[in-house]
DRENRODO-166604 format. One record per residue: x, y, z of N, C-alpha, C in turn; residue in three letters. Coordinates in steps of 0.1 Angstrom, whole numbers, padded with zeros to 4 digits, always signed. Atoms other than C-alpha are relative to their C-alpha. Layout:
# DRENRODO-166604
XYZXYZXYZALA/...
//
This chain:
# DRENRODO-166604
+0010+0009-0004-0263-0250+0039-0013+0007+0003MET/+0013-0007-0002-0300-0241+0039-0004+0000+0014ARG/+0005-0002-0013-0318-0228+0069-0013-0008+0003LYS/+0013+0005-0004-0346-0246+0088-0007+0012+0006ASN/+0008-0011-0005-0374-0221+0095-0014-0005+0004ILE/+0015+0002-0004-0407-0223+0114-0005+0015+0000ILE/+0005-0014+0001-0427-0192+0104-0015-0001+0003ALA/+0014-0002-0004-0460-0182+0120-0007+0010-0009GLY/+0008-0009+0007-0487-0165+0099-0013+0003+0008ASN/+0011-0003-0009-0511-0147+0122-0013+0003-0008TRP/+0012-0004+0008-0534-0137+0093-0007+0012+0006LYS/+0007-0011-0005-0561-0112+0102-0005-0003+0014MET/+0003+0003-0013-0560-0120+0139+0008+0008+0010ASN/-0006-0007-0012-0551-0102+0172-0001+0015-0002THR/-0002-0014+0000-0555-0066+0181+0014+0003+0003THR/-0014-0004-0003-0523-0046+0187+0004-0005+0014LEU/-0004+0005-0014-0523-0053+0225+0001-0015+0000PRO/-0001+0015+0000-0530-0090+0219+0012-0005-0008GLU/-0012+0004+0008-0503-0093+0192+0013+0003+0008GLY/-0012-0003-0008-0477-0076+0214+0001-0010+0012LEU/-0001+0010-0011-0486-0099+0243+0004-0014-0005ALA/-0004+0013+0006-0483-0130+0220+0015+0000-0004LEU/-0014-0001+0004-0450-0118+0206+0010-0001+0012ALA/-0008+0000-0012-0436-0111+0241+0000-0014+0006LYS/+0001+0014-0006-0448-0145+0253+0009-0010-0007GLY/-0009+0009+0008-0430-0163+0225+0014+0003+0002LEU/-0014-0005-0002-0399-0142+0230+0005-0006+0014ASN/-0003+0005-0013-0399-0152+0267+0002-0016+0000LYS/+0000+0015+0001-0406-0189+0259+0013-0005-0007ALA/-0012+0004+0007-0376-0190+0236+0013+0003+0007LEU/-0012-0005-0008-0351-0174+0261+0007-0013+0005GLU/-0008+0011-0005-0323-0198+0269+0000-0013-0008GLY/+0001+0013+0008-0333-0224+0243+0011+0000-0011LYS/-0009+0002+0012-0308-0237+0218-0008-0005-0011SER/+0009+0004+0011-0328-0237+0187+0007-0005-0012LEU/-0005+0006+0012-0322-0258+0156-0007+0005-0013LYS/+0007-0006+0011-0343-0236+0134-0001+0015+0002CYS/+0004-0014-0001-0350-0199+0127-0015+0001+0003ASP/+0014-0002-0003-0383-0186+0140-0004+0014-0006VAL/+0005-0012+0006-0403-0160+0121-0015+0001+0004VAL/+0014-0002-0003-0437-0144+0130-0005+0010-0010ILE/+0006-0009+0010-0459-0128+0103-0012+0007+0006GLY/+0010-0008-0007-0480-0101+0119-0008+0009-0009THR/+0006-0010+0008-0506-0077+0106+0009+0013-0001PRO/-0008-0012+0002-0492-0044+0093+0000+0009+0012PHE/+0001-0009-0011-0504-0025+0123+0009-0004+0012THR/-0008+0005-0011-0482-0047+0146+0015+0001-0002HIS/-0014+0003+0004-0449-0047+0127+0010+0007+0009LEU/-0010-0007-0007-0431-0019+0144+0001-0003+0015ALA/+0001+0003-0014-0443-0027+0179+0006-0014+0003GLY/-0005+0013-0003-0435-0064+0176+0015+0000-0003VAL/-0014-0001+0003-0401-0057+0160+0008+0006+0012ALA/-0007-0007-0011-0392-0035+0190-0002-0009+0013ALA/+0003+0007-0012-0407-0060+0215+0008-0013+0001ALA/-0006+0013-0001-0388-0091+0206+0015+0001-0004VAL/-0014+0001+0004-0351-0101+0202+0000-0005-0015ASP/+0000+0004+0014-0349-0100+0164+0011-0008-0005THR/-0011+0010+0003-0317-0120+0165-0006-0014+0002ALA/+0006+0013-0003-0340-0149+0177-0013-0002-0007ARG/+0014+0000+0006-0374-0140+0162+0000+0010-0012ILE/+0002-0008+0011-0377-0127+0127-0014+0005-0001GLY/+0013-0006+0001-0406-0104+0119-0004+0001-0015VAL/+0004+0000+0014-0426-0107+0086-0013+0008-0001ALA/+0013-0005+0005-0453-0087+0069-0007-0011-0007ALA/+0008+0011+0007-0481-0108+0053-0002+0003-0014GLN/+0002-0004+0014-0481-0089+0020+0008+0013-0001ASN/-0005-0013+0003-0467-0058+0003-0006+0005-0013CYS/+0006-0005+0013-0478-0035-0025+0009-0003-0012ALA/-0008+0002+0013-0467-0040-0061+0004+0013-0006ASP/-0005-0013+0004-0458-0003-0063+0009+0005+0010ARG/-0010-0005-0009-0429+0016-0048-0006+0010+0010ASP/+0006-0010-0008-0449+0046-0036-0010+0007-0009LYS/+0009-0008+0008-0476+0070-0047-0014+0000+0005GLY/+0015-0002-0004-0514+0076-0047-0007-0014-0001ALA/+0006+0013+0000-0524+0040-0038-0006-0002+0014TYR/+0006+0000-0013-0547+0045-0008-0002-0014+0006THR/+0002+0013-0007-0546+0017+0017+0011-0010-0002GLY/-0011+0010+0003-0515+0000+0003+0012+0003+0009GLU/-0012-0001-0008-0483-0006+0022+0012-0005-0008VAL/-0011+0003+0008-0450-0006+0004+0011-0008+0007SER/-0011+0008-0006-0420-0028+0009+0010+0009+0008ALA/-0008-0009-0007-0400+0002+0019-0005+0004+0014ALA/+0006-0003-0012-0425+0010+0046+0002-0012+0010MET/-0002+0012-0008-0423-0026+0059+0014-0001+0005ILE/-0014+0000-0004-0385-0025+0060+0003+0010+0011ALA/-0003-0011-0010-0386+0007+0080-0005-0003+0014SER/+0005+0004-0013-0405-0010+0108+0010-0009+0008THR/-0009+0009-0006-0376-0034+0115-0003-0015-0004GLY/+0003+0013+0005-0393-0064+0098+0011-0004-0011ALA/-0010+0005+0010-0370-0086+0077-0005-0009-0011GLY/+0006+0010+0010-0394-0109+0058-0014+0006-0005TYR/+0014-0003+0004-0426-0106+0038-0006-0013-0007VAL/+0006+0012+0006-0450-0134+0029-0007+0005-0013ILE/+0005-0004+0013-0460-0132-0008-0007-0012-0007LEU/+0006+0010+0008-0484-0152-0030-0008-0011+0008GLY/+0008+0010-0008-0503-0169-0001-0013-0003-0008HIS/+0012+0004+0007-0532-0189-0014-0012+0008+0002SER/+0012-0009-0003-0557-0166+0003+0001+0013-0008GLU/-0002-0012+0008-0542-0136-0015-0003-0004-0015ARG/+0003+0004+0013-0544-0155-0048-0015-0002-0002ARG/+0015+0003+0002-0580-0167-0042-0009+0012+0002GLN/+0009-0010-0003-0596-0137-0026+0003+0014-0006TYR/-0005-0013+0006-0576-0108-0041+0005-0001-0014TYR/-0003+0003+0014-0569-0124-0075+0014+0005-0004HIS/-0013-0004+0003-0532-0118-0073+0006-0009-0012GLU/-0005+0007+0011-0515-0128-0106+0015-0002+0001THR/-0014+0002+0000-0481-0140-0114+0008+0013-0003ALA/-0006-0013+0002-0472-0106-0128+0000+0009+0012ALA/+0001-0009-0012-0484-0088-0097+0011-0005+0010THR/-0010+0006-0010-0463-0112-0075+0014+0002-0004LEU/-0013-0003+0005-0433-0108-0097+0005+0014+0004LYS/-0003-0014-0004-0434-0070-0091+0002+0001+0015ALA/-0001+0000-0015-0439-0076-0053+0013-0006+0004LYS/-0013+0006-0004-0409-0099-0051+0011+0009-0003VAL/-0011-0010+0003-0387-0074-0069+0001+0011+0010ALA/+0000-0011-0009-0397-0046-0046+0004-0005+0014LEU/-0004+0006-0013-0393-0068-0015+0015-0001+0000ALA/-0014+0003+0000-0358-0078-0025+0008+0014-0001LEU/-0006-0013+0001-0349-0042-0035+0001+0008+0013ALA/+0001-0007-0013-0358-0031+0000+0006-0008+0012ASN/-0007+0008-0010-0338-0058+0018-0008-0010+0007GLY/+0009+0010-0007-0367-0080+0027+0002-0014-0006LEU/-0001+0014+0005-0366-0118+0024-0014-0005-0003LYS/+0013+0005+0003-0397-0131+0006-0002-0014+0004PRO/+0005+0014-0002-0415-0162+0018-0011-0002-0011ILE/+0009+0001+0011-0431-0171-0015-0008-0013-0001PHE/+0009+0011-0001-0461-0194-0014-0005-0005-0014CYS/+0005+0006+0011-0471-0219-0040-0009-0012+0004VAL/+0008+0011-0004-0496-0247-0041-0013-0002-0008GLY/+0012+0003+0009-0526-0264-0058-0012-0002+0008GLU/+0013+0002-0006-0563-0266-0050-0004-0014-0002VAL/+0004+0014+0000-0582-0299-0046-0003-0005-0015LEU/+0003+0004+0013-0594-0300-0082+0013-0003-0008GLU/-0012+0002+0007-0559-0296-0095+0008-0012+0005GLU/-0007+0012-0006-0545-0323-0071-0007-0012-0006ARG/+0008+0012+0004-0573-0347-0081+0002-0003-0015GLU/-0002+0001+0014-0566-0340-0118+0015-0004-0003ALA/-0014+0003+0002-0529-0348-0113+0008+0011-0005GLY/-0007-0012+0006-0518-0313-0122+0008+0007+0010LYS/-0007-0008-0011-0501-0304-0089+0014+0003-0003HIS/-0013-0003+0003-0466-0307-0102+0001+0012-0010PHE/+0001-0010+0010-0475-0285-0132-0003+0014+0006ASP/+0004-0012-0006-0492-0259-0111+0011+0007+0008ILE/-0011-0006-0008-0463-0254-0086+0011+0005-0009VAL/-0011-0004+0009-0438-0253-0115-0004+0013-0006ASP/+0004-0012+0006-0458-0226-0132+0001+0012+0009GLN/-0001-0011-0010-0461-0205-0100+0014+0004+0003GLN/-0014-0003-0002-0424-0207-0094+0006+0007-0012VAL/-0007-0005+0012-0413-0201-0129-0006+0014-0004ARG/+0006-0013+0005-0438-0172-0137+0004+0012+0008ASP/-0003-0011-0009-0429-0151-0107+0014+0001+0005SER/-0013+0000-0007-0394-0160-0097+0012-0003-0010LEU/-0011+0004+0008-0374-0173-0127+0007+0010-0008PHE/-0007-0011+0006-0364-0139-0140+0010+0006+0010ASP/-0010-0006-0010-0344-0132-0108+0014-0005-0004LEU/-0013+0004+0000-0307-0133-0108+0003-0011+0010THR/-0003+0010-0010-0291-0163-0090+0002+0006+0014PRO/-0003-0007-0013-0280-0139-0063-0014+0003+0007GLU/+0013-0004-0005-0316-0126-0058-0008-0013+0004ASP/+0008+0012-0003-0332-0161-0060+0005-0006+0013PHE/-0005+0007-0012-0309-0173-0033-0005+0006+0013SER/+0006-0006-0012-0327-0149-0009-0015-0004+0002ARG/+0014+0004+0000-0361-0165-0016-0002-0012+0009ILE/+0005+0012-0007-0378-0189+0008-0013-0004-0007VAL/+0012+0006+0006-0404-0212-0008-0009-0006+0011ILE/+0009+0006-0009-0435-0222+0011-0011-0008-0008ALA/+0010+0008+0008-0456-0251-0004-0012-0002+0009TYR/+0013+0002-0007-0493-0250+0006-0008-0010-0008GLU/+0010+0009+0007-0515-0280-0003-0014+0006+0004PRO/+0013-0007-0003-0546-0258-0005-0011-0010+0002VAL/+0011+0010-0001-0567-0289-0009+0000-0007+0014TRP/-0001+0007-0013-0556-0302+0026-0003+0010+0011ALA/+0002-0010-0010-0565-0270+0044-0015+0003+0001ILE/+0015-0002-0002-0601-0269+0059-0009-0009-0008GLY/+0009+0009+0009-0613-0297+0036-0003-0013+0007THR/+0001+0013-0006-0610-0326+0060+0009-0011-0006GLY/-0010+0009+0006-0584-0342+0037+0014+0003+0007LYS/-0013-0002-0006-0549-0347+0050+0011-0004-0009THR/-0012+0003+0008-0516-0345+0032+0010-0007+0009ALA/-0009+0008-0007-0491-0371+0043+0014+0006-0001THR/-0013-0005+0000-0455-0365+0051+0007-0005-0013ALA/-0005+0004+0013-0447-0386+0020-0004+0009-0012ASP/+0005-0009+0011-0468-0364-0002+0007+0014+0001GLN/-0007-0013-0002-0451-0333+0013+0015-0002-0006ALA/-0014+0002+0005-0416-0348+0006+0000-0001-0015GLN/+0000+0002+0014-0426-0358-0029+0000+0014-0008GLU/+0001-0012+0008-0436-0323-0040+0011+0010+0004ILE/-0011-0008-0004-0409-0305-0020+0012-0004-0009HIS/-0011+0005+0009-0383-0327-0039-0002+0005-0014ALA/+0002-0005+0013-0400-0318-0071+0003+0015-0002HIS/-0003-0014+0001-0399-0281-0064+0015+0003+0000ILE/-0014-0002-0001-0362-0284-0056+0006-0004-0014ARG/-0005+0004+0014-0356-0302-0090-0003+0011-0010ARG/+0004-0011+0009-0375-0274-0107+0010+0012+0001THR/-0009-0011-0002-0353-0248-0091+0014-0003-0006ILE/-0013+0004+0006-0322-0268-0101+0001+0001-0015ALA/+0000-0001+0015-0333-0268-0137+0003+0014-0005SER/-0002-0014+0003-0330-0230-0137+0013+0006+0006ARG/-0011-0006-0007-0304-0221-0111+0011-0009+0004TYR/-0010+0010-0003-0284-0253-0107-0001-0007+0013GLY/+0002+0008-0012-0280-0279-0080+0004+0007+0013GLU/-0005-0007-0013-0261-0257-0055-0010+0009+0006ALA/+0010-0009-0005-0287-0230-0053-0013-0008+0004ILE/+0012+0008-0003-0315-0256-0053+0002-0006+0014ALA/-0003+0007-0013-0298-0274-0024-0001+0009+0012ALA/-0001-0010-0011-0295-0242-0004-0014+0007+0002ASP/+0013-0007-0001-0332-0231-0010-0008-0006+0011THR/+0009+0005-0010-0354-0234+0021-0014-0001-0005THR/+0013+0003+0005-0387-0250+0013-0009-0004+0012ILE/+0009+0002-0012-0414-0248+0040-0013-0007-0004LEU/+0012+0007+0003-0445-0269+0043-0011+0008+0007TYR/+0011-0009-0005-0478-0249+0048-0013-0007+0001GLY/+0013+0008+0000-0504-0277+0052-0004-0004+0014GLY/+0005+0003-0013-0517-0275+0087+0010-0008+0009SER/-0010+0006-0009-0485-0285+0105-0003+0004+0014MET/+0003-0002-0014-0490-0289+0142+0009-0009+0009ASN/-0009+0007-0009-0474-0304+0173+0000-0015-0002ALA/+0001+0014+0002-0486-0339+0164+0007-0005-0013ASP/-0006+0005+0013-0472-0341+0128+0013+0007-0004ASN/-0012-0008+0004-0443-0316+0128+0012-0009+0000ALA/-0012+0008+0000-0416-0341+0137+0001-0009-0012ARG/+0000+0008+0012-0426-0365+0110+0003+0008-0013ASP/-0002-0009+0012-0427-0337+0084+0014+0005-0001LEU/-0013-0006+0001-0395-0320+0092+0012-0011+0000VAL/-0010+0011+0001-0377-0354+0093+0003-0003-0015ALA/-0001+0003+0014-0382-0356+0055+0011+0009-0006ARG/-0012-0007+0005-0350-0345+0036-0003+0013-0007PRO/+0003-0012+0007-0367-0318+0016-0010+0010+0006ASP/+0009-0009-0008-0390-0303+0042+0008+0007+0011VAL/-0009-0008-0008-0371-0275+0059-0007+0009+0010ASP/+0008-0008-0010-0398-0262+0082-0014+0001-0004GLY/+0014-0002+0002-0433-0249+0082-0004+0014+0000GLY/+0007-0013+0000-0455-0219+0075-0013-0003+0008LEU/+0010+0004-0009-0479-0222+0104-0011+0011+0002ILE/+0011-0010-0001-0514-0206+0106-0005+0000+0014GLY/+0006-0001-0012-0537-0212+0135+0008-0003+0012GLY/-0008+0004-0012-0512-0229+0158+0010+0011+0004ALA/-0009-0010-0003-0490-0198+0156-0006+0011+0009SER/+0007-0010-0008-0516-0178+0176+0000-0004+0015LEU/-0001+0004-0014-0508-0197+0208+0015-0004+0002SER/-0014+0004-0003-0473-0200+0223+0000-0015+0003VAL/+0000+0014-0004-0483-0234+0238-0001-0009-0012GLU/+0001+0008+0012-0492-0247+0203+0012+0002-0010LYS/-0011-0003+0009-0464-0230+0184+0013-0005+0004PHE/-0013+0003-0005-0435-0238+0206+0004-0015-0003LEU/-0004+0014+0004-0437-0277+0201+0004-0001-0014PRO/-0004+0001+0014-0435-0271+0164+0014+0005-0002ILE/-0014-0005+0000-0404-0250+0168+0010-0010+0005VAL/-0009+0010-0007-0389-0277+0190+0000-0014-0008GLU/+0000+0012+0007-0397-0304+0164+0013-0004-0007ALA/-0013+0003+0005-0362-0300+0150+0010-0005+0011PHE/
//
């Protein structure tokens, strides 16, 4: 049975002391709670080892926000999957819309990153999603299909079963437009059918698909009540325990 996950993505926010304080605050807030979902926090590279040591990793998973598409070598400034795994992190966010948009990450690049993450024992949270022009042109199903197929469909069934998908309606982030829970359910169900077409119904049914479209305390319960929405990839709200905790409790 697939896992429910609420994952925070801190992006390029918090200094190391601020990040450690935030992680410890969340760790304390979750003490004694009977959770119905897994909790993951995606921190900057500089925070990974400190945060992994500061929280109960049986309760809070730690994720990097990216990894290199090379194993090691003369790649100044890059951080490899092996380096990330050595910090105690268990997850890595790959293919985020900001990485695709600002750093021009391609399907081939992401395919290499996924392979290296899996080889080093990390669980990829793989992001897919369409921009406003693609949504308005009715291409959203085709776009997410292509993103999943081009970077993930060469994986063995065993390796694919370790992938978490995060759907981001890029058109609904910072545009003033809002994705409804029905729209989220529609495309999550479509992604699950696409997975089933390659890996079969059983693996598709076990794949966790998160929603990454500005989930917050007000809309979380409605979203996670949908049968194919298995949690969320949370941006700004994950930078505050007070805002993040109600989303975790939406289950």
